[in-house]
SENUMAR-849881 format. One record per residue (C-alpha): x, y, z; residue number from 0; residue in one letter. Coordinates in nm, 3 decimals, decimal comma, padded with zeros to 5 digits. Layout:
<papas>
X  Y  Z  NUM  A
...
</papas>
This chain:
<papas>
14,040  07,222  10,524  0  M
13,786  07,270  10,247  1  S
13,721  06,969  10,028  2  I
13,550  07,004  09,691  3  A
13,364  06,710  09,541  4  R
13,227  06,682  09,190  5  N
12,862  06,624  09,124  6  I
12,800  06,674  08,750  7  F
13,035  06,585  08,465  8  I
12,849  06,642  08,149  9  A
13,115  07,298  07,807  10  G
13,479  07,949  07,958  11  T
13,264  08,059  08,257  12  G
13,365  07,973  08,612  13  I
13,192  08,066  08,936  14  L
13,229  07,980  09,302  15  Y
12,908  08,025  09,493  16  L
12,713  07,933  09,799  17  T
12,474  07,664  09,679  18  L
12,163  07,849  09,799  19  F
12,065  08,139  10,024  20  L
11,818  08,105  10,307  21  Q
11,735  08,350  10,584  22  T
11,565  08,243  10,904  23  N
11,580  08,377  11,256  24  A
11,428  08,368  11,602  25  Y
11,277  08,650  11,795  26  S
11,074  08,638  12,112  27  N
10,852  08,838  12,346  28  S
10,724  08,769  12,696  29  N
10,984  08,497  12,735  30  V
11,354  08,489  12,808  31  I
11,532  08,330  12,513  32  G
11,893  08,213  12,527  33  K
12,053  08,071  12,216  34  W
12,353  08,051  11,990  35  T
12,259  08,182  11,648  36  M
12,459  07,957  11,419  37  G
12,679  07,666  11,512  38  A
12,811  07,465  11,216  39  Y
12,955  07,120  11,150  40  A
13,063  06,916  10,848  41  T
12,831  06,620  10,781  42  P
12,940  06,266  10,707  43  S
12,642  06,230  10,471  44  V
12,505  06,509  10,250  45  F
12,263  06,383  09,985  46  K
12,087  06,594  09,724  47  V
11,849  06,497  09,448  48  K
11,901  06,694  09,123  49  P
11,584  06,751  08,921  50  I
11,708  06,959  08,628  51  S
11,983  07,188  08,499  52  M
11,974  07,439  08,215  53  K
12,236  07,660  08,053  54  L
12,057  07,987  07,974  55  C
12,117  08,286  07,751  56  E
11,882  08,500  07,961  57  S
11,599  08,462  08,210  58  F
11,288  08,638  08,338  59  D
11,351  08,788  08,683  60  V
10,979  08,777  08,764  61  T
10,943  08,401  08,714  62  T
11,293  08,251  08,713  63  G
11,231  08,087  08,376  64  L
11,501  08,086  08,109  65  C
11,382  08,272  07,799  66  N
11,663  08,247  07,545  67  G
11,619  08,092  07,204  68  L
11,901  07,839  07,252  69  N
11,879  07,737  07,620  70  D
12,017  07,387  07,678  71  V
11,863  07,133  07,915  72  E
12,077  06,875  08,100  73  F
11,931  06,552  08,233  74  S
12,050  06,398  08,563  75  P
12,183  06,048  08,505  76  N
12,160  05,881  08,846  77  I
12,048  05,519  08,856  78  A
12,096  05,444  09,228  79  T
11,962  05,564  09,566  80  D
11,642  05,701  09,416  81  N
11,834  05,957  09,211  82  G
12,027  06,101  09,504  83  R
12,395  06,202  09,517  84  C
12,598  06,187  09,838  85  D
12,828  06,488  09,809  86  L
13,008  06,393  10,130  87  A
13,047  06,028  10,042  88  G
13,301  06,043  09,759  89  V
13,672  06,115  09,753  90  A
13,786  06,466  09,658  91  P
13,769  06,502  09,282  92  G
13,553  06,192  09,235  93  A
13,217  06,194  09,058  94  V
12,913  06,179  09,284  95  A
12,661  06,178  08,999  96  C
12,638  06,285  08,638  97  S
12,418  06,447  08,375  98  A
12,389  06,432  07,998  99  T
12,322  06,702  07,740  100  G
12,646  06,896  07,688  101  A
12,666  06,779  07,328  102  S
12,352  06,987  07,257  103  S
12,523  07,318  07,338  104  I
12,519  07,511  07,009  105  P
12,824  07,689  06,869  106  K
12,860  08,067  06,861  107  N
12,584  08,128  07,118  108  V
12,669  08,313  07,440  109  T
12,533  08,174  07,766  110  F
12,524  08,383  08,082  111  N
12,339  08,177  08,343  112  F
12,300  07,830  08,490  113  M
11,954  07,734  08,621  114  R
11,953  07,447  08,871  115  V
11,656  07,277  09,036  116  V
11,715  07,036  09,325  117  I
11,473  06,860  09,556  118  S
11,372  07,068  09,856  119  R
11,457  06,769  10,073  120  T
11,823  06,710  10,158  121  M
11,953  06,420  10,364  122  W
12,228  06,483  10,622  123  L
12,409  06,296  10,898  124  T
12,610  06,480  11,161  125  G
12,655  06,629  11,507  126  T
12,677  07,001  11,592  127  V
12,814  07,145  11,919  128  T
12,733  07,494  12,057  129  P
12,959  07,788  11,975  130  V
12,974  08,145  12,104  131  D
12,949  08,462  11,896  132  T
13,317  08,437  11,805  133  N
13,269  08,088  11,664  134  G
13,454  07,922  11,951  135  D
13,325  07,597  12,097  136  T
13,151  07,659  12,427  137  I
13,266  07,478  12,738  138  D
12,944  07,445  12,933  139  L
13,143  07,416  13,256  140  N
13,313  07,754  13,214  141  S
13,026  07,951  13,064  142  G
12,979  08,120  12,730  143  G
12,724  08,310  12,524  144  D
12,491  08,012  12,529  145  Y
12,358  07,964  12,880  146  D
12,173  07,640  12,822  147  G
12,260  07,283  12,905  148  N
12,282  07,115  12,566  149  L
12,612  06,961  12,460  150  E
12,517  06,874  12,102  151  S
12,244  06,864  11,838  152  C
12,232  06,534  11,649  153  V
12,058  06,430  11,328  154  T
11,813  06,141  11,354  155  S
11,615  05,948  11,096  156  S
11,324  05,949  11,342  157  E
11,295  06,328  11,314  158  L
11,233  06,341  10,940  159  T
11,049  06,658  10,844  160  N
10,840  06,633  10,528  161  T
10,631  06,950  10,542  162  N
10,708  07,313  10,473  163  G
10,540  07,451  10,784  164  N
10,762  07,333  11,070  165  S
11,129  07,398  11,140  166  A
11,349  07,088  11,147  167  S
11,466  06,993  11,493  168  V
11,749  06,767  11,600  169  G
11,804  06,542  11,898  170  V
11,897  06,772  12,185  171  A
12,171  06,595  12,385  172  V
12,243  06,732  12,732  173  S
12,496  06,470  12,843  174  S
12,692  06,190  12,685  175  G
12,679  06,128  12,312  176  S
12,443  05,989  12,050  177  Q
12,525  05,837  11,714  178  T
12,378  06,049  11,433  179  P
12,162  05,888  11,166  180  T
12,050  06,018  10,827  181  E
11,784  06,287  10,865  182  Q
11,568  06,431  10,588  183  A
11,556  06,811  10,610  184  M
11,269  06,962  10,419  185  Y
11,311  07,325  10,316  186  F
11,046  07,553  10,461  187  L
10,798  07,750  10,256  188  N
10,896  08,110  10,201  189  G
10,919  08,396  09,950  190  P
11,201  08,431  09,701  191  G
11,313  08,664  09,427  192  N
10,994  08,593  09,235  193  D
10,814  08,769  09,522  194  T
11,071  09,041  09,595  195  F
11,176  09,149  09,248  196  Q
11,256  09,510  09,332  197  G
11,432  09,664  09,032  198  N
11,624  09,347  08,954  199  A
11,742  09,282  08,604  200  N
11,912  08,981  08,451  201  A
12,222  09,180  08,355  202  D
12,333  09,316  08,691  203  S
12,074  09,251  08,964  204  W
12,228  09,568  09,107  205  S
11,902  09,686  09,258  206  E
11,752  09,353  09,359  207  S
11,619  09,319  09,710  208  R
11,809  09,115  09,965  209  G
11,839  09,108  10,342  210  N
12,209  09,190  10,320  211  S
12,150  09,507  10,116  212  L
12,068  09,858  10,235  213  E
11,704  09,805  10,137  214  D
11,581  09,529  10,370  215  P
11,227  09,522  10,234  216  A
11,148  09,180  10,378  217  A
11,327  09,216  10,710  218  T
11,057  09,231  10,980  219  P
11,038  09,540  11,201  220  D
10,934  09,389  11,533  221  F
10,940  09,720  11,720  222  I
10,699  09,885  11,477  223  A
10,478  09,578  11,444  224  A
10,447  09,487  11,810  225  C
10,446  09,845  11,938  226  G
10,206  10,011  11,698  227  S
10,026  09,720  11,530  228  N
10,184  09,805  11,195  229  D
10,240  09,462  11,043  230  F
10,332  09,578  10,691  231  S
10,689  09,446  10,725  232  S
10,548  09,102  10,810  233  F
10,322  09,072  10,507  234  A
10,526  08,863  10,264  235  N
10,726  08,647  10,504  236  L
10,660  08,288  10,601  237  F
10,630  08,220  10,973  238  W
10,717  07,864  11,068  239  A
10,611  07,650  11,361  240  D
10,868  07,533  11,615  241  V
10,715  07,216  11,756  242  T
10,893  07,214  12,098  243  P
10,769  07,570  12,164  244  L
10,419  07,489  12,040  245  D
10,407  07,189  12,272  246  N
10,519  07,410  12,564  247  A
10,229  07,647  12,504  248  G
10,407  07,941  12,340  249  Y
10,229  08,128  12,061  250  T
10,377  08,183  11,713  251  K
10,415  08,518  11,540  252  T
10,213  08,548  11,220  253  T
10,179  08,812  10,950  254  S
09,928  08,996  11,168  255  S
10,017  08,898  11,526  256  F
10,321  08,923  11,755  257  C
10,340  08,593  11,939  258  G
10,576  08,462  12,205  259  N
10,821  08,347  11,941  260  Y
10,890  08,384  11,572  261  S
11,079  08,177  11,317  262  Y
11,062  08,348  10,979  263  Y
11,199  08,226  10,652  264  N
11,272  08,362  10,304  265  D
11,497  08,290  10,005  266  Y
11,519  08,638  09,855  267  S
11,867  08,742  09,970  268  S
12,008  08,765  09,621  269  T
12,339  08,912  09,734  270  W
12,596  08,760  09,967  271  L
12,923  08,940  10,044  272  N
13,210  08,736  10,181  273  F
13,588  08,747  10,212  274  D
13,777  08,458  10,052  275  T
14,102  08,557  10,224  276  G
14,230  08,693  09,893  277  V
13,948  08,924  09,793  278  E
13,595  09,024  09,886  279  E
13,341  08,858  09,660  280  V
12,979  08,950  09,591  281  T
12,770  08,655  09,477  282  Q
12,461  08,683  09,264  283  Q
12,199  08,413  09,298  284  I
11,838  08,440  09,182  285  W
11,638  08,206  09,399  286  Q
11,270  08,121  09,377  287  G
11,042  08,099  09,675  288  G
10,883  07,776  09,796  289  L
10,515  07,702  09,832  290  E
10,350  07,386  09,958  291  A
10,312  07,244  09,607  292  S
10,674  07,302  09,500  293  D
10,894  06,997  09,458  294  E
11,225  07,169  09,399  295  G
11,436  07,466  09,496  296  L
11,507  07,687  09,191  297  V
11,841  07,872  09,171  298  M
11,992  08,073  08,887  299  I
12,365  08,145  08,900  300  Y
12,523  08,418  08,692  301  K
12,843  08,296  08,527  302  L
13,138  08,512  08,620  303  S
13,232  08,503  08,251  304  E
12,987  08,427  07,966  305  P
13,047  08,099  07,782  306  F
13,047  08,061  07,403  307  T
13,117  07,728  07,237  308  R
13,357  07,761  06,944  309  T
13,494  07,408  06,896  310  L
13,342  07,096  06,744  311  D
13,417  06,873  07,043  312  R
13,162  06,835  07,321  313  T
13,206  07,097  07,596  314  P
13,262  06,988  07,956  315  T
13,034  07,108  08,234  316  L
13,167  07,047  08,584  317  R
13,004  07,127  08,918  318  M
13,204  07,075  09,237  319  A
13,068  07,111  09,590  320  F
13,226  07,182  09,926  321  D
13,020  07,049  10,218  322  V
13,235  07,199  10,494  323  T
13,012  07,343  10,770  324  N
12,696  07,251  10,583  325  S
12,495  07,153  10,892  326  I
12,374  07,450  11,099  327  R
12,216  07,426  11,444  328  A
12,059  07,680  11,675  329  Q
12,055  07,585  12,044  330  F
11,774  07,744  12,242  331  S
11,635  07,767  12,591  332  Q
11,306  07,949  12,645  333  Y
11,176  08,042  12,990  334  V
10,854  08,235  13,054  335  A
10,918  08,564  13,235  336  D
10,703  08,466  13,528  337  E
10,863  08,123  13,567  338  D
11,223  08,115  13,700  339  P
11,249  07,737  13,661  340  A
11,439  07,586  13,364  341  P
11,224  07,606  13,055  342  G
11,196  07,451  12,712  343  T
11,534  07,357  12,568  344  E
11,579  07,233  12,211  345  F
11,781  07,270  11,893  346  C
11,679  07,332  11,534  347  T
11,870  07,213  11,228  348  L
11,921  07,369  10,887  349  D
12,134  07,295  10,586  350  V
12,425  07,536  10,631  351  G
12,620  07,692  10,345  352  R
12,760  07,429  10,113  353  P
12,938  07,592  09,823  354  S
12,942  07,506  09,453  355  V
13,179  07,586  09,170  356  S
13,059  07,562  08,810  357  I
13,289  07,557  08,511  358  S
13,203  07,528  08,143  359  V
13,499  07,468  07,912  360  T
13,525  07,423  07,537  361  D
</papas>
């Protein structure tokens, strides 16, 4: 059952969106790789640190900066836990943290977008078990799409990742159980919509580039690259290290080299199509890329309906989050072709797909 929790109470546009979009994937050569590509679990702790929020008339698709004359800034108002909000730690409908600034929304001005910046570090606690391609839990005794030996991937405070170059890994548990502890997950460097602008525009984004569209401009073509040394499809992607594979002696793919493994990352998938059970929805999220110097993840959400303040009372801005299935793990076993013995087995962790709803009411 999905549970929504409020984060900001501060203003008639409503939207229901995935909080952010991130694409990363494995590939491999010269090794046998066995993995499950996306097992999910709901965390008991999911902490985020808001940096800023802004209600925008319009924005620049090349930079992600709001450029209206009446854009309104909101200030996070969080006095505890170093400014962090635990979205999983409050009762449904309760306030996790708040912001001020709604009283500054001017009357008779139409706002179309919400710009949100949150820390690129998120803090999660949870355990993920392997699943097959149908999403069913794998019984390791009866077989399944994952042929490895791991029973779970567990968060651990000892595995904190605070750099944008290496994929986050979890504790790989092959038997028994381990109590999860709060792990900091640092978002990897990678390009975003400021890199892949395509023909995007702030009104429709109908031509903006995204991995789920027909124009996969940033999707790597491994066959062309590794077969003919044409690395043009690799040029703008970020290739991350996977420490267990590095330690085992495997080489990493780069923008000009096909290694034994690859883990690429980008934030430019502006579009996400999904079925709510009632209708198919297309989300629109402008998301900035991350470089080493960036503190926060920048996202711009298009309001499903523009908001115009018409009353004298202070508008109400409400953001609610659903943290169901917001830990994602990939379970992997890599064995060199020439070595039939069991190889390197590990699991990586990502923040999954928490969702957010934003409403502004007069």
